[in-house]
C-alpha positions in Angstrom: 10.6 23.5 20.4 7.3 24.2 22.1 5.8 21.8 24.6 3.0 21.0 22.2 5.6 20.1 19.5 7.5 17.8 21.9 4.3 16.2 23.0 3.3 15.4 19.4 6.7 13.8 18.7 6.7 11.8 21.9 3.1 10.7 21.3 4.0 9.6 17.7 7.0 7.7 19.0 5.0 6.0 21.8 3.7 3.5 19.2 6.1 0.5 18.7 5.4 0.4 14.9 6.1 4.1 14.5 9.3 3.8 16.5 10.4 1.0 14.3 9.7 3.1 11.2 11.8 5.9 12.6 14.6 3.5 13.2 14.3 2.3 9.6 14.5 5.9 8.4 17.5 6.9 10.5 19.4 4.0 9.1 18.3 4.5 5.5 18.1 8.2 5.0 15.3 8.9 2.6 13.2 5.7 2.2 10.4 4.9 -0.2 7.1 3.8 1.4 7.3 0.5 -0.5 10.7 -0.2 1.2 9.1 0.5 4.6 6.3 -1.9 3.8 8.9 -4.6 3.0 10.4 -4.3 6.4 7.1 -4.3 8.4 4.3 -6.7 8.8 1.5 -4.2 8.1 -0.8 -3.2 5.3 -0.4 -0.2 3.1 -3.3 1.7 4.7 -1.8 1.0 8.2 1.5 2.3 7.0 -0.2 5.4 5.6 -1.8 6.1 8.9 1.5 5.7 10.8 3.3 8.0 8.3 0.6 10.6 8.7 1.0 10.7 12.4 4.8 10.9 12.1 4.6 13.7 9.5 2.0 15.6 11.5 4.3 15.5 14.5 7.0 17.2 12.4 9.6 14.5 13.0 9.3 12.9 9.5 9.1 14.6 6.1 7.5 13.3 3.0 8.7 14.0 -0.5 6.4 13.0 -3.4 7.9 12.0 -6.7 5.1 11.2 -9.2 3.1 8.5 -7.4 5.8 7.5 -4.9 6.3 8.9 -1.4 9.8 9.1 0.1 10.2 9.7 3.8 13.0 10.9 5.9 13.6 12.2 9.5 13.6 16.0 9.7 17.2 16.6 10.9 16.3 20.0 12.4 13.5 18.5 14.6 15.8 15.7 15.6 18.4 18.2 16.7 15.8 20.2 18.7 14.7 17.0 20.5 18.3 16.1 21.2 18.9 19.6 22.6 15.9 19.3 24.8 17.3 16.1 26.3 20.7 17.7 26.7 19.1 20.5 28.7 17.3 17.9 30.8 20.5 16.0 31.4 22.3 19.3 32.4 19.6 20.3 34.8 19.5 16.9 36.3 23.3 16.8 36.8 23.2 20.3 38.3 20.5 19.3 40.7 22.4 16.3 41.8 25.5 18.4 42.4 23.6 21.0 44.6 20.9 19.4 46.6 21.2 15.7 47.2 22.9 15.5 50.5 21.1 14.2 53.6 17.6 13.8 52.0 17.2 17.5 51.2 14.8 16.7 48.4 11.2 16.1 49.1 8.7 14.0 47.2 5.7 15.6 45.5 3.6 12.9 47.1 4.5 13.6 50.7 3.1 11.0 53.1 1.9 8.7 50.3 5.2 7.6 48.9 7.7 5.1 50.1 10.7 6.6 48.3 12.2 7.8 51.6 12.2 11.6 50.8 
């Protein structure tokens, strides 16, 4: 996943309503927009806006059937995000194993930080 793609997903998830929508989708698989509306205290146009942001980020897919829209989390994108976090966790664990003794790390804000490094 590119940095721009990750940024779009994180930006989409930064909104509490969109995060709630994704939680609804992960529990329900493919969900009709009308079911999403029943679970949220928002108008249909507001839901449409949130769904556009989520779909544009690539995290959510839309399937139209006649006049109904059915939404689901894109499993491939979710796997890529999970893999990105796994790499981050591995890198963090490796850094903790190799360079944490005796204050060997330095702070990026040298002199203006009270973190002790």
